[in-house]
C-alpha positions in Angstrom: 81.1 30.8 -55.7 83.5 33.7 -55.7 86.4 34.3 -58.0 89.5 36.4 -57.4 91.9 36.9 -60.2 95.5 37.8 -60.3 97.4 38.7 -63.5 100.9 37.2 -63.5 101.9 38.7 -66.8 100.1 40.4 -69.7 99.0 37.0 -71.0 98.9 34.9 -67.9 96.4 34.8 -65.1 95.5 32.9 -61.9 91.9 32.5 -60.9 91.2 31.7 -57.2 87.9 29.9 -56.9 86.1 29.5 -53.5 82.8 28.0 -52.5 80.8 25.8 -54.8 81.1 25.5 -58.5 77.6 24.0 -59.2 74.7 24.5 -61.5 73.8 27.8 -60.0 77.2 29.3 -60.5 78.5 27.5 -63.6 76.7 29.6 -66.3 78.1 32.9 -65.0 81.5 31.3 -64.5 81.5 30.0 -68.1 80.7 33.4 -69.6 83.5 35.1 -67.6 85.9 32.3 -68.5 85.2 32.5 -72.2 86.1 36.2 -72.1 89.4 35.5 -70.4 90.3 32.7 -72.7 90.3 35.0 -75.7 93.0 37.3 -74.3 95.0 35.0 -72.1 97.7 32.5 -73.1 98.0 30.7 -69.7 95.3 30.3 -67.1 95.9 28.7 -63.7 92.9 27.7 -61.5 93.6 27.6 -57.8 91.1 25.4 -56.1 92.4 25.6 -52.6 89.2 27.1 -51.3 86.8 25.3 -53.7 84.7 23.0 -51.6 82.4 21.4 -54.2 82.2 20.9 -57.9 79.2 19.5 -59.8 78.9 17.9 -63.3 78.0 21.4 -64.6 81.3 22.8 -63.2 83.2 19.9 -64.7 81.6 20.6 -68.0 82.8 24.2 -68.0 86.3 23.2 -67.1 86.4 20.5 -69.8 85.2 23.0 -72.4 87.9 25.5 -71.3 90.5 22.7 -71.5 89.5 21.8 -75.0 89.5 25.5 -76.1 92.9 26.2 -74.6 94.4 23.0 -76.1 93.0 23.9 -79.6 94.7 27.3 -79.3 98.0 25.8 -78.1 97.6 27.5 -74.7 98.1 26.2 -71.2 95.5 25.5 -68.6 96.6 24.3 -65.2 94.6 23.4 -62.0 96.4 23.5 -58.7 95.6 22.9 -55.1 92.9 20.4 -55.9 91.9 18.7 -52.7 89.2 17.2 -50.6 85.8 16.5 -52.3 86.9 18.2 -55.5 89.9 15.9 -55.9 87.6 12.9 -55.2 85.3 14.0 -58.0 88.2 14.6 -60.4 89.5 11.1 -59.6 86.1 9.3 -59.9 85.3 11.0 -63.2 88.8 10.4 -64.8 89.3 14.2 -64.9 92.8 13.8 -63.6 93.9 12.2 -66.8 92.4 15.0 -68.9 93.7 18.2 -67.2 97.1 19.3 -66.0 97.3 19.2 -62.2 99.9 20.8 -60.0 
């Protein structure tokens, strides 16, 4: 998986994920994400080029959502499609996170 980031404002960021968010990539992703959460009020994930997500990837996103909510910050996921959208729907993730 590759991640490209774009800062929208001093406290707002978009993360563009591509490839597979699976067991092999989720640990590194979680570490990077935890660092970003500390200094960012709003995070937008763009999943346009994300082709696969495993339960490990869902776990990282769920933890990020809980942390952001607890800190009264906003986490948004956009361009969720294909197999990733199917997984979100099958697991009920669509009712937990904010989708655009």
